[in-house]
C-alpha positions as CSV (number, residue, x, y, z in Angstrom):
1,M,6.9,-28.6,9.0
2,R,7.1,-26.4,6.0
3,I,4.8,-23.6,5.2
4,I,3.4,-23.9,1.7
5,P,0.7,-21.9,-0.2
6,D,-2.0,-24.4,0.7
7,T,-1.3,-24.2,4.5
8,T,-4.2,-22.7,6.4
9,D,-3.8,-19.5,8.4
10,A,-4.4,-21.4,11.7
11,A,-1.8,-24.0,10.8
12,I,0.7,-21.2,10.0
13,T,0.2,-19.5,13.3
14,R,0.6,-22.8,15.1
15,I,3.8,-23.5,13.1
16,L,5.3,-20.1,13.9
17,G,4.3,-20.5,17.5
18,E,6.1,-23.8,17.7
19,R,9.2,-22.3,16.1
20,I,9.2,-19.4,18.5
21,E,9.0,-21.8,21.4
22,R,11.9,-23.8,20.0
23,Y,14.0,-20.6,19.6
24,R,13.1,-19.6,23.2
25,I,14.2,-23.0,24.6
26,E,17.4,-23.0,22.5
27,A,18.2,-19.5,23.9
28,G,17.7,-20.9,27.4
29,L,14.9,-18.5,28.3
30,T,11.7,-19.2,30.2
31,Q,8.4,-17.7,29.0
32,A,8.6,-15.2,31.8
33,E,12.1,-14.1,30.9
34,L,11.4,-13.8,27.1
35,S,8.2,-11.9,27.8
36,E,9.9,-9.5,30.0
37,Q,12.7,-8.9,27.5
38,A,10.1,-8.4,24.7
39,G,8.0,-6.1,26.9
40,I,4.9,-8.2,26.6
41,G,2.8,-10.2,29.0
42,K,3.6,-13.8,29.7
43,R,0.1,-14.8,28.8
44,T,0.5,-13.1,25.4
45,L,3.7,-15.2,24.8
46,E,1.8,-18.3,25.9
47,R,-0.9,-17.5,23.2
48,I,1.8,-16.9,20.5
49,E,3.5,-20.2,21.3
50,A,0.2,-22.1,21.3
51,G,-0.5,-20.7,17.8
52,R,-3.4,-18.4,18.7
53,G,-2.0,-15.4,16.8
54,A,-0.5,-12.1,17.8
55,E,-0.3,-8.5,16.5
56,L,2.5,-7.8,14.2
57,V,4.2,-5.5,16.6
58,T,4.1,-8.1,19.3
59,L,5.7,-10.6,17.0
60,I,8.4,-8.2,16.1
61,R,9.2,-7.6,19.8
62,V,9.5,-11.3,20.4
63,L,11.7,-11.9,17.5
64,R,13.9,-9.0,18.4
65,A,14.3,-10.3,21.9
66,L,15.2,-13.8,20.4
67,N,17.8,-12.1,18.0
68,A,15.7,-13.6,15.1
69,L,14.5,-10.4,13.5
70,D,16.6,-11.0,10.4
71,G,14.1,-13.7,9.5
72,F,11.5,-11.0,9.0
73,D,13.7,-9.5,6.3
74,R,13.8,-12.9,4.5
75,L,10.0,-13.2,4.9
76,L,9.3,-10.3,2.6
77,P,12.5,-9.0,1.0
78,E,12.7,-5.7,-0.7
79,L,11.9,-5.8,-4.4
80,P,14.8,-4.8,-6.7
81,A,13.9,-2.1,-9.3
82,S,13.8,-3.2,-12.9
83,P,16.6,-1.9,-15.1
84,I,14.2,0.5,-16.9
85,E,12.8,1.8,-13.6
86,R,16.4,2.5,-12.4
87,L,17.1,4.4,-15.6
88,E,13.9,6.4,-15.4
89,L,14.1,7.1,-11.7
90,R,17.8,7.8,-11.5
91,G,18.0,7.4,-7.7
92,K,14.5,8.7,-7.0
93,Q,12.0,6.2,-5.4
94,R,8.7,5.6,-7.0
95,Q,5.8,6.9,-4.9
96,R,2.7,6.4,-7.0
97,V,1.0,3.9,-9.4
98,A,0.0,5.6,-12.7
99,H,-3.2,4.4,-14.4
100,P,-3.9,5.3,-18.0
101,R,-6.5,7.9,-18.3
102,G,-9.2,7.9,-21.0
103,R,-9.4,10.9,-23.4
104,R,-12.6,12.1,-21.7
105,E,-11.0,12.2,-18.3
106,A,-8.0,14.1,-19.5
107,T,-10.2,16.6,-21.4
108,E,-12.5,17.1,-18.3
109,R,-9.5,17.6,-16.2
110,A,-8.4,20.4,-18.5
111,G,-11.8,22.1,-17.9
112,D,-12.9,22.4,-21.5
113,V,-15.9,19.9,-21.6
114,R,-19.5,20.9,-20.8
115,E,-22.0,18.4,-19.5
116,G,-23.2,16.3,-22.4
117,A,-21.0,18.0,-25.0
118,P,-19.4,15.8,-27.6
119,I,-15.7,15.1,-27.2
120,K,-13.6,16.3,-30.1
121,P,-9.9,15.7,-30.4
122,W,-7.7,18.7,-30.2
123,T,-5.9,19.8,-33.4
124,W,-3.3,22.3,-34.3
125,G,-4.3,25.7,-35.7
126,V,-8.1,25.2,-35.4
127,P,-9.6,27.8,-33.0
128,P,-12.5,26.6,-30.8
129,A,-16.0,27.5,-31.8
130,A,-16.8,30.9,-30.4
131,S,-20.2,31.6,-28.9
132,P,-21.9,34.6,-30.4
133,S,-21.5,37.7,-28.3
134,P,-24.2,40.3,-27.8
135,A,-23.9,43.3,-30.1
136,K,-22.1,46.3,-28.7
137,G,-24.4,48.5,-26.7
138,A,-27.2,45.9,-26.6
139,R,-28.9,45.5,-23.3
140,S,-29.5,42.1,-21.8
141,T,-33.1,41.3,-20.9
142,K,-32.2,38.2,-18.9
143,G,-34.1,38.0,-15.7
144,K,-36.0,41.3,-16.3
145,R,-39.7,41.6,-17.0
């Protein structure tokens, strides 16, 4: 039976279990022998073959013992880089996903936005508005009574 997008999870695990069982029989191994080679319990292998699921690591061990691990590579092959990515990365591997940032986020990250202050675009040659400084020699009365 083929696995198609509409196949349920339970049906897929049953199909994979049947396939593993056929591989095991073709290899001339009993459940006890395969489970020993894979380093898992016989009962675990019985559950896998019955289509009751398994952990990914357990499945990898069984496939390795059956010399069928290359099927895993075909299951989810590595994606090739697009020509533009290859040119941009030049041998480096992409490690992050970039999301476009809004102007407010970029400005806030730069640290020049006060809470509730309007956002103004930056322009060349225009100095930021300076706050009035106290006169030289004037004493501050803040906090004193």
